[in-house]
Jmol script that loads the backbone (N, CA, C; Angstrom):
load data "model"
ATOM      1  N   MET A   1       0.822  -1.175   0.039  1.00  0.00           N
ATOM      2  CA  MET A   1      -0.025   0.002  -0.025  1.00  0.00           C
ATOM      3  C   MET A   1       0.900   1.253   0.002  1.00  0.00           C
ATOM      4  N   GLU A   2       0.784   2.036  -0.983  1.00  0.00           N
ATOM      5  CA  GLU A   2       1.609   3.247  -1.078  1.00  0.00           C
ATOM      6  C   GLU A   2       1.028   4.336  -0.116  1.00  0.00           C
ATOM      7  N   LEU A   3       1.926   5.211   0.256  1.00  0.00           N
ATOM      8  CA  LEU A   3       1.561   6.292   1.146  1.00  0.00           C
ATOM      9  C   LEU A   3       0.294   7.069   0.606  1.00  0.00           C
ATOM     10  N   LYS A   4       0.311   7.339  -0.682  1.00  0.00           N
ATOM     11  CA  LYS A   4      -0.754   8.098  -1.308  1.00  0.00           C
ATOM     12  C   LYS A   4      -2.088   7.346  -1.249  1.00  0.00           C
ATOM     13  N   ASP A   5      -2.071   5.999  -1.097  1.00  0.00           N
ATOM     14  CA  ASP A   5      -3.264   5.233  -1.108  1.00  0.00           C
ATOM     15  C   ASP A   5      -3.843   5.084   0.258  1.00  0.00           C
ATOM     16  N   ARG A   6      -3.135   5.528   1.310  1.00  0.00           N
ATOM     17  CA  ARG A   6      -3.580   5.367   2.680  1.00  0.00           C
ATOM     18  C   ARG A   6      -4.661   6.421   3.031  1.00  0.00           C
ATOM     19  N   LYS A   7      -5.786   5.915   3.472  1.00  0.00           N
ATOM     20  CA  LYS A   7      -6.905   6.805   3.907  1.00  0.00           C
ATOM     21  C   LYS A   7      -6.676   7.203   5.367  1.00  0.00           C
ATOM     22  N   THR A   8      -7.072   8.375   5.807  1.00  0.00           N
ATOM     23  CA  THR A   8      -6.889   8.726   7.167  1.00  0.00           C
ATOM     24  C   THR A   8      -8.211   8.936   7.892  1.00  0.00           C
ATOM     25  N   ASN A   9      -8.190   8.676   9.152  1.00  0.00           N
ATOM     26  CA  ASN A   9      -9.319   8.883  10.000  1.00  0.00           C
ATOM     27  C   ASN A   9      -8.725   9.551  11.262  1.00  0.00           C
ATOM     28  N   GLY A  10      -8.768  10.839  11.285  1.00  0.00           N
ATOM     29  CA  GLY A  10      -8.028  11.596  12.365  1.00  0.00           C
ATOM     30  C   GLY A  10      -6.533  11.369  12.062  1.00  0.00           C
ATOM     31  N   THR A  11      -5.820  10.833  13.021  1.00  0.00           N
ATOM     32  CA  THR A  11      -4.378  10.593  12.786  1.00  0.00           C
ATOM     33  C   THR A  11      -4.112   9.150  12.393  1.00  0.00           C
ATOM     34  N   LEU A  12      -5.071   8.253  12.468  1.00  0.00           N
ATOM     35  CA  LEU A  12      -4.874   6.844  12.100  1.00  0.00           C
ATOM     36  C   LEU A  12      -5.192   6.604  10.643  1.00  0.00           C
ATOM     37  N   HIS A  13      -4.368   5.801  10.011  1.00  0.00           N
ATOM     38  CA  HIS A  13      -4.693   5.374   8.637  1.00  0.00           C
ATOM     39  C   HIS A  13      -5.649   4.239   8.685  1.00  0.00           C
ATOM     40  N   LYS A  14      -6.590   4.243   7.708  1.00  0.00           N
ATOM     41  CA  LYS A  14      -7.586   3.208   7.665  1.00  0.00           C
ATOM     42  C   LYS A  14      -7.218   2.218   6.584  1.00  0.00           C
ATOM     43  N   VAL A  15      -7.253   0.937   6.925  1.00  0.00           N
ATOM     44  CA  VAL A  15      -6.916  -0.142   5.978  1.00  0.00           C
ATOM     45  C   VAL A  15      -8.151  -0.867   5.599  1.00  0.00           C
ATOM     46  N   ASN A  16      -8.439  -0.898   4.290  1.00  0.00           N
ATOM     47  CA  ASN A  16      -9.612  -1.581   3.715  1.00  0.00           C
ATOM     48  C   ASN A  16      -9.313  -2.958   3.353  1.00  0.00           C
ATOM     49  N   ARG A  17     -10.292  -3.703   2.923  1.00  0.00           N
ATOM     50  CA  ARG A  17     -10.169  -5.130   2.587  1.00  0.00           C
ATOM     51  C   ARG A  17      -9.182  -5.328   1.430  1.00  0.00           C
ATOM     52  N   GLU A  18      -9.167  -4.451   0.449  1.00  0.00           N
ATOM     53  CA  GLU A  18      -8.282  -4.587  -0.656  1.00  0.00           C
ATOM     54  C   GLU A  18      -6.828  -4.517  -0.225  1.00  0.00           C
ATOM     55  N   ALA A  19      -6.482  -3.403   0.551  1.00  0.00           N
ATOM     56  CA  ALA A  19      -5.147  -3.301   1.067  1.00  0.00           C
ATOM     57  C   ALA A  19      -4.759  -4.476   1.979  1.00  0.00           C
ATOM     58  N   TYR A  20      -5.635  -4.877   2.796  1.00  0.00           N
ATOM     59  CA  TYR A  20      -5.382  -6.016   3.745  1.00  0.00           C
ATOM     60  C   TYR A  20      -5.141  -7.284   3.003  1.00  0.00           C
ATOM     61  N   SER A  21      -5.835  -7.578   1.940  1.00  0.00           N
ATOM     62  CA  SER A  21      -5.731  -8.840   1.173  1.00  0.00           C
ATOM     63  C   SER A  21      -4.386  -8.895   0.465  1.00  0.00           C
ATOM     64  N   LEU A  22      -3.706  -7.772   0.208  1.00  0.00           N
ATOM     65  CA  LEU A  22      -2.423  -7.776  -0.530  1.00  0.00           C
ATOM     66  C   LEU A  22      -1.348  -8.367   0.346  1.00  0.00           C
ATOM     67  N   ASN A  23      -1.479  -8.173   1.669  1.00  0.00           N
ATOM     68  CA  ASN A  23      -0.445  -8.778   2.620  1.00  0.00           C
ATOM     69  C   ASN A  23      -1.073  -8.893   4.025  1.00  0.00           C
ATOM     70  N   PRO A  24      -1.919  -9.858   4.246  1.00  0.00           N
ATOM     71  CA  PRO A  24      -2.632  -9.971   5.506  1.00  0.00           C
ATOM     72  C   PRO A  24      -1.669 -10.215   6.694  1.00  0.00           C
ATOM     73  N   LYS A  25      -0.567 -10.772   6.511  1.00  0.00           N
ATOM     74  CA  LYS A  25       0.383 -11.035   7.636  1.00  0.00           C
ATOM     75  C   LYS A  25       1.004  -9.735   8.125  1.00  0.00           C
ATOM     76  N   ARG A  26       0.854  -8.690   7.393  1.00  0.00           N
ATOM     77  CA  ARG A  26       1.380  -7.369   7.746  1.00  0.00           C
ATOM     78  C   ARG A  26       0.657  -6.748   8.911  1.00  0.00           C
ATOM     79  N   TYR A  27      -0.677  -7.122   9.074  1.00  0.00           N
ATOM     80  CA  TYR A  27      -1.522  -6.424  10.060  1.00  0.00           C
ATOM     81  C   TYR A  27      -1.924  -7.377  11.159  1.00  0.00           C
ATOM     82  N   ILE A  28      -2.023  -6.805  12.367  1.00  0.00           N
ATOM     83  CA  ILE A  28      -2.567  -7.579  13.509  1.00  0.00           C
ATOM     84  C   ILE A  28      -3.558  -6.726  14.313  1.00  0.00           C
ATOM     85  N   LEU A  29      -4.289  -7.419  15.128  1.00  0.00           N
ATOM     86  CA  LEU A  29      -5.221  -6.741  16.034  1.00  0.00           C
ATOM     87  C   LEU A  29      -4.651  -6.702  17.422  1.00  0.00           C
ATOM     88  N   ARG A  30      -4.573  -5.566  18.020  1.00  0.00           N
ATOM     89  CA  ARG A  30      -4.022  -5.430  19.403  1.00  0.00           C
ATOM     90  C   ARG A  30      -5.039  -4.854  20.328  1.00  0.00           C
ATOM     91  N   SER A  31      -4.842  -5.123  21.584  1.00  0.00           N
ATOM     92  CA  SER A  31      -5.702  -4.489  22.630  1.00  0.00           C
ATOM     93  C   SER A  31      -5.435  -2.984  22.628  1.00  0.00           C
ATOM     94  N   GLY A  32      -6.508  -2.252  22.793  1.00  0.00           N
ATOM     95  CA  GLY A  32      -6.370  -0.775  22.799  1.00  0.00           C
ATOM     96  C   GLY A  32      -5.838  -0.259  24.115  1.00  0.00           C
ATOM     97  N   ARG A  33      -5.595  -1.169  25.072  1.00  0.00           N
ATOM     98  CA  ARG A  33      -5.020  -0.851  26.378  1.00  0.00           C
ATOM     99  C   ARG A  33      -3.533  -0.999  26.470  1.00  0.00           C
ATOM    100  N   GLU A  34      -2.925  -1.479  25.358  1.00  0.00           N
ATOM    101  CA  GLU A  34      -1.445  -1.637  25.326  1.00  0.00           C
ATOM    102  C   GLU A  34      -0.783  -0.287  25.437  1.00  0.00           C
ATOM    103  N   GLU A  35       0.361  -0.311  26.058  1.00  0.00           N
ATOM    104  CA  GLU A  35       1.199   0.917  26.177  1.00  0.00           C
ATOM    105  C   GLU A  35       1.463   1.494  24.749  1.00  0.00           C
ATOM    106  N   GLY A  36       1.189   2.725  24.533  1.00  0.00           N
ATOM    107  CA  GLY A  36       1.445   3.393  23.321  1.00  0.00           C
ATOM    108  C   GLY A  36       0.262   3.351  22.301  1.00  0.00           C
ATOM    109  N   ALA A  37      -0.801   2.629  22.686  1.00  0.00           N
ATOM    110  CA  ALA A  37      -1.993   2.638  21.840  1.00  0.00           C
ATOM    111  C   ALA A  37      -2.694   3.966  21.899  1.00  0.00           C
ATOM    112  N   PRO A  38      -3.167   4.474  20.773  1.00  0.00           N
ATOM    113  CA  PRO A  38      -3.799   5.778  20.709  1.00  0.00           C
ATOM    114  C   PRO A  38      -5.200   5.741  21.360  1.00  0.00           C
ATOM    115  N   ALA A  39      -5.630   6.887  21.809  1.00  0.00           N
ATOM    116  CA  ALA A  39      -6.987   7.051  22.351  1.00  0.00           C
ATOM    117  C   ALA A  39      -7.887   7.360  21.150  1.00  0.00           C
ATOM    118  N   CYS A  40      -9.168   7.063  21.314  1.00  0.00           N
ATOM    119  CA  CYS A  40     -10.108   7.431  20.272  1.00  0.00           C
ATOM    120  C   CYS A  40     -10.380   8.927  20.305  1.00  0.00           C
ATOM    121  N   PRO A  41     -11.038   9.486  19.330  1.00  0.00           N
ATOM    122  CA  PRO A  41     -11.232  10.949  19.299  1.00  0.00           C
ATOM    123  C   PRO A  41     -11.893  11.513  20.475  1.00  0.00           C
ATOM    124  N   TYR A  42     -12.637  10.724  21.271  1.00  0.00           N
ATOM    125  CA  TYR A  42     -13.296  11.173  22.496  1.00  0.00           C
ATOM    126  C   TYR A  42     -12.480  10.994  23.739  1.00  0.00           C
ATOM    127  N   GLY A  43     -11.226  10.502  23.599  1.00  0.00           N
ATOM    128  CA  GLY A  43     -10.307  10.388  24.666  1.00  0.00           C
ATOM    129  C   GLY A  43     -10.379   9.072  25.341  1.00  0.00           C
ATOM    130  N   ASN A  44     -11.181   8.159  24.938  1.00  0.00           N
ATOM    131  CA  ASN A  44     -11.297   6.829  25.562  1.00  0.00           C
ATOM    132  C   ASN A  44     -10.320   5.878  24.843  1.00  0.00           C
ATOM    133  N   HIS A  45     -10.133   4.712  25.438  1.00  0.00           N
ATOM    134  CA  HIS A  45      -9.325   3.641  24.744  1.00  0.00           C
ATOM    135  C   HIS A  45     -10.157   2.898  23.845  1.00  0.00           C
ATOM    136  N   TYR A  46      -9.562   2.490  22.739  1.00  0.00           N
ATOM    137  CA  TYR A  46     -10.256   1.576  21.811  1.00  0.00           C
ATOM    138  C   TYR A  46     -10.159   0.227  22.452  1.00  0.00           C
ATOM    139  N   GLN A  47     -11.202  -0.577  22.278  1.00  0.00           N
ATOM    140  CA  GLN A  47     -11.178  -1.989  22.845  1.00  0.00           C
ATOM    141  C   GLN A  47     -10.081  -2.764  22.040  1.00  0.00           C
ATOM    142  N   TRP A  48     -10.156  -2.572  20.729  1.00  0.00           N
ATOM    143  CA  TRP A  48      -9.266  -3.271  19.808  1.00  0.00           C
ATOM    144  C   TRP A  48      -8.750  -2.266  18.742  1.00  0.00           C
ATOM    145  N   ILE A  49      -7.514  -2.352  18.428  1.00  0.00           N
ATOM    146  CA  ILE A  49      -6.923  -1.410  17.409  1.00  0.00           C
ATOM    147  C   ILE A  49      -6.011  -2.182  16.475  1.00  0.00           C
ATOM    148  N   GLY A  50      -5.993  -1.784  15.236  1.00  0.00           N
ATOM    149  CA  GLY A  50      -5.096  -2.459  14.304  1.00  0.00           C
ATOM    150  C   GLY A  50      -3.682  -1.979  14.407  1.00  0.00           C
ATOM    151  N   TYR A  51      -2.731  -2.779  13.972  1.00  0.00           N
ATOM    152  CA  TYR A  51      -1.357  -2.466  14.003  1.00  0.00           C
ATOM    153  C   TYR A  51      -0.710  -2.890  12.689  1.00  0.00           C
ATOM    154  N   ASP A  52       0.040  -2.005  12.062  1.00  0.00           N
ATOM    155  CA  ASP A  52       0.785  -2.318  10.839  1.00  0.00           C
ATOM    156  C   ASP A  52       2.197  -2.734  11.229  1.00  0.00           C
ATOM    157  N   LEU A  53       2.538  -3.984  11.074  1.00  0.00           N
ATOM    158  CA  LEU A  53       3.903  -4.456  11.436  1.00  0.00           C
ATOM    159  C   LEU A  53       4.987  -3.906  10.551  1.00  0.00           C
ATOM    160  N   GLU A  54       4.718  -3.639   9.326  1.00  0.00           N
ATOM    161  CA  GLU A  54       5.657  -3.118   8.370  1.00  0.00           C
ATOM    162  C   GLU A  54       6.125  -1.630   8.728  1.00  0.00           C
ATOM    163  N   LEU A  55       5.081  -0.795   8.943  1.00  0.00           N
ATOM    164  CA  LEU A  55       5.332   0.581   9.259  1.00  0.00           C
ATOM    165  C   LEU A  55       5.466   0.853  10.784  1.00  0.00           C
ATOM    166  N   GLN A  56       5.126  -0.187  11.543  1.00  0.00           N
ATOM    167  CA  GLN A  56       5.164  -0.117  13.039  1.00  0.00           C
ATOM    168  C   GLN A  56       4.395   1.083  13.558  1.00  0.00           C
ATOM    169  N   GLU A  57       3.077   1.069  13.125  1.00  0.00           N
ATOM    170  CA  GLU A  57       2.197   2.185  13.595  1.00  0.00           C
ATOM    171  C   GLU A  57       0.801   1.600  13.724  1.00  0.00           C
ATOM    172  N   TYR A  58       0.038   2.245  14.586  1.00  0.00           N
ATOM    173  CA  TYR A  58      -1.355   1.836  14.797  1.00  0.00           C
ATOM    174  C   TYR A  58      -2.170   2.313  13.638  1.00  0.00           C
ATOM    175  N   ILE A  59      -3.235   1.503  13.283  1.00  0.00           N
ATOM    176  CA  ILE A  59      -4.096   1.825  12.129  1.00  0.00           C
ATOM    177  C   ILE A  59      -5.530   1.518  12.554  1.00  0.00           C
ATOM    178  N   ARG A  60      -6.429   1.857  11.739  1.00  0.00           N
ATOM    179  CA  ARG A  60      -7.873   1.506  11.828  1.00  0.00           C
ATOM    180  C   ARG A  60      -8.189   0.512  10.725  1.00  0.00           C
ATOM    181  N   PHE A  61      -8.983  -0.465  10.995  1.00  0.00           N
ATOM    182  CA  PHE A  61      -9.458  -1.391   9.954  1.00  0.00           C
ATOM    183  C   PHE A  61     -10.852  -1.046   9.598  1.00  0.00           C
ATOM    184  N   THR A  62     -11.266  -1.232   8.402  1.00  0.00           N
ATOM    185  CA  THR A  62     -12.685  -1.179   7.995  1.00  0.00           C
ATOM    186  C   THR A  62     -13.420  -2.303   8.732  1.00  0.00           C
ATOM    187  N   LYS A  63     -14.713  -2.222   8.769  1.00  0.00           N
ATOM    188  CA  LYS A  63     -15.443  -3.259   9.520  1.00  0.00           C
ATOM    189  C   LYS A  63     -15.272  -4.602   8.812  1.00  0.00           C
ATOM    190  N   SER A  64     -15.152  -4.699   7.509  1.00  0.00           N
ATOM    191  CA  SER A  64     -14.982  -5.939   6.770  1.00  0.00           C
ATOM    192  C   SER A  64     -13.660  -6.639   7.208  1.00  0.00           C
ATOM    193  N   VAL A  65     -12.598  -5.843   7.314  1.00  0.00           N
ATOM    194  CA  VAL A  65     -11.375  -6.455   7.766  1.00  0.00           C
ATOM    195  C   VAL A  65     -11.330  -6.891   9.186  1.00  0.00           C
ATOM    196  N   PHE A  66     -12.006  -6.093  10.067  1.00  0.00           N
ATOM    197  CA  PHE A  66     -12.126  -6.388  11.426  1.00  0.00           C
ATOM    198  C   PHE A  66     -12.882  -7.771  11.632  1.00  0.00           C
ATOM    199  N   LYS A  67     -13.945  -7.925  10.829  1.00  0.00           N
ATOM    200  CA  LYS A  67     -14.709  -9.172  10.822  1.00  0.00           C
ATOM    201  C   LYS A  67     -13.820 -10.373  10.511  1.00  0.00           C
ATOM    202  N   ILE A  68     -12.953 -10.172   9.538  1.00  0.00           N
ATOM    203  CA  ILE A  68     -12.073 -11.268   9.066  1.00  0.00           C
ATOM    204  C   ILE A  68     -11.132 -11.700  10.245  1.00  0.00           C
ATOM    205  N   LEU A  69     -10.553 -10.678  10.912  1.00  0.00           N
ATOM    206  CA  LEU A  69      -9.610 -10.914  11.976  1.00  0.00           C
ATOM    207  C   LEU A  69     -10.363 -11.605  13.201  1.00  0.00           C
ATOM    208  N   VAL A  70     -11.582 -11.160  13.486  1.00  0.00           N
ATOM    209  CA  VAL A  70     -12.349 -11.810  14.557  1.00  0.00           C
ATOM    210  C   VAL A  70     -12.605 -13.258  14.250  1.00  0.00           C
ATOM    211  N   LYS A  71     -13.060 -13.505  13.016  1.00  0.00           N
ATOM    212  CA  LYS A  71     -13.371 -14.830  12.595  1.00  0.00           C
ATOM    213  C   LYS A  71     -12.103 -15.756  12.653  1.00  0.00           C
ATOM    214  N   GLU A  72     -11.000 -15.240  12.167  1.00  0.00           N
ATOM    215  CA  GLU A  72      -9.777 -16.064  12.221  1.00  0.00           C
ATOM    216  C   GLU A  72      -9.345 -16.317  13.655  1.00  0.00           C
ATOM    217  N   SER A  73      -9.452 -15.392  14.536  1.00  0.00           N
ATOM    218  CA  SER A  73      -9.051 -15.622  15.960  1.00  0.00           C
ATOM    219  C   SER A  73      -9.958 -16.607  16.614  1.00  0.00           C
ATOM    220  N   MET A  74     -11.233 -16.559  16.279  1.00  0.00           N
ATOM    221  CA  MET A  74     -12.198 -17.522  16.869  1.00  0.00           C
ATOM    222  C   MET A  74     -11.936 -18.939  16.348  1.00  0.00           C
ATOM    223  N   GLN A  75     -11.630 -19.038  15.077  1.00  0.00           N
ATOM    224  CA  GLN A  75     -11.348 -20.371  14.435  1.00  0.00           C
ATOM    225  C   GLN A  75     -10.068 -20.983  14.975  1.00  0.00           C
ATOM    226  N   SER A  76      -9.098 -20.178  15.213  1.00  0.00           N
ATOM    227  CA  SER A  76      -7.795 -20.705  15.689  1.00  0.00           C
ATOM    228  C   SER A  76      -7.843 -20.961  17.218  1.00  0.00           C
ATOM    229  N   GLY A  77      -8.841 -20.521  17.894  1.00  0.00           N
ATOM    230  CA  GLY A  77      -8.929 -20.767  19.329  1.00  0.00           C
ATOM    231  C   GLY A  77      -8.131 -19.784  20.149  1.00  0.00           C
ATOM    232  N   GLU A  78      -7.532 -18.777  19.489  1.00  0.00           N
ATOM    233  CA  GLU A  78      -6.730 -17.799  20.250  1.00  0.00           C
ATOM    234  C   GLU A  78      -7.602 -17.008  21.182  1.00  0.00           C
ATOM    235  N   LYS A  79      -7.122 -16.577  22.291  1.00  0.00           N
ATOM    236  CA  LYS A  79      -7.839 -15.769  23.227  1.00  0.00           C
ATOM    237  C   LYS A  79      -7.532 -14.295  22.938  1.00  0.00           C
ATOM    238  N   VAL A  80      -7.719 -13.892  21.687  1.00  0.00           N
ATOM    239  CA  VAL A  80      -7.504 -12.509  21.303  1.00  0.00           C
ATOM    240  C   VAL A  80      -8.605 -11.636  21.709  1.00  0.00           C
ATOM    241  N   LEU A  81      -9.822 -12.182  21.698  1.00  0.00           N
ATOM    242  CA  LEU A  81     -11.035 -11.382  21.944  1.00  0.00           C
ATOM    243  C   LEU A  81     -11.652 -11.834  23.291  1.00  0.00           C
ATOM    244  N   GLU A  82     -12.130 -10.880  24.061  1.00  0.00           N
ATOM    245  CA  GLU A  82     -12.582 -11.177  25.402  1.00  0.00           C
ATOM    246  C   GLU A  82     -14.104 -11.459  25.466  1.00  0.00           C
ATOM    247  N   THR A  83     -14.856 -11.179  24.398  1.00  0.00           N
ATOM    248  CA  THR A  83     -16.295 -11.360  24.513  1.00  0.00           C
ATOM    249  C   THR A  83     -16.722 -12.650  23.748  1.00  0.00           C
ATOM    250  N   ASN A  84     -17.963 -13.063  24.025  1.00  0.00           N
ATOM    251  CA  ASN A  84     -18.419 -14.311  23.470  1.00  0.00           C
ATOM    252  C   ASN A  84     -19.103 -14.207  22.124  1.00  0.00           C
ATOM    253  N   THR A  85     -19.674 -13.056  21.762  1.00  0.00           N
ATOM    254  CA  THR A  85     -20.485 -12.971  20.533  1.00  0.00           C
ATOM    255  C   THR A  85     -19.883 -11.908  19.647  1.00  0.00           C
ATOM    256  N   GLU A  86     -19.975 -12.233  18.328  1.00  0.00           N
ATOM    257  CA  GLU A  86     -19.478 -11.307  17.350  1.00  0.00           C
ATOM    258  C   GLU A  86     -20.271  -9.995  17.361  1.00  0.00           C
ATOM    259  N   LYS A  87     -21.567 -10.080  17.640  1.00  0.00           N
ATOM    260  CA  LYS A  87     -22.418  -8.838  17.706  1.00  0.00           C
ATOM    261  C   LYS A  87     -21.857  -7.866  18.699  1.00  0.00           C
ATOM    262  N   THR A  88     -21.484  -8.348  19.833  1.00  0.00           N
ATOM    263  CA  THR A  88     -20.912  -7.551  20.870  1.00  0.00           C
ATOM    264  C   THR A  88     -19.623  -6.930  20.388  1.00  0.00           C
ATOM    265  N   LEU A  89     -18.777  -7.759  19.779  1.00  0.00           N
ATOM    266  CA  LEU A  89     -17.481  -7.262  19.331  1.00  0.00           C
ATOM    267  C   LEU A  89     -17.677  -6.118  18.287  1.00  0.00           C
ATOM    268  N   PHE A  90     -18.568  -6.293  17.344  1.00  0.00           N
ATOM    269  CA  PHE A  90     -18.718  -5.343  16.326  1.00  0.00           C
ATOM    270  C   PHE A  90     -19.375  -4.035  16.900  1.00  0.00           C
ATOM    271  N   ASP A  91     -20.243  -4.173  17.867  1.00  0.00           N
ATOM    272  CA  ASP A  91     -20.878  -2.988  18.440  1.00  0.00           C
ATOM    273  C   ASP A  91     -19.804  -2.092  19.184  1.00  0.00           C
ATOM    274  N   HIS A  92     -18.713  -2.698  19.629  1.00  0.00           N
ATOM    275  CA  HIS A  92     -17.700  -1.941  20.397  1.00  0.00           C
ATOM    276  C   HIS A  92     -16.574  -1.480  19.562  1.00  0.00           C
ATOM    277  N   TYR A  93     -16.455  -1.850  18.294  1.00  0.00           N
ATOM    278  CA  TYR A  93     -15.379  -1.457  17.438  1.00  0.00           C
ATOM    279  C   TYR A  93     -15.658  -0.190  16.757  1.00  0.00           C
TER     280      TYR A  93
END
end "model"
wireframe off; spacefill off
backbone 0.3
color backbone group
């Protein structure tokens, strides 16, 4: 993804499904409570925030990418997400 192709939302770049699918191993989902994680525009912590491993910066995912990451973490049995239902997860993202 070229710099000119990156969309911004405040100070965070937004990664859509097309950009994500070019290199999915480049992006991960992190807890918004990790040290260095940005606050949302209202000053609260994000529950979950994207991270670009290549650029080493926090990013936002579109809802479609977020759903992919949630589904993958549930299928792999990882304890990445703290809630039981996808509906709850999407309501808080």
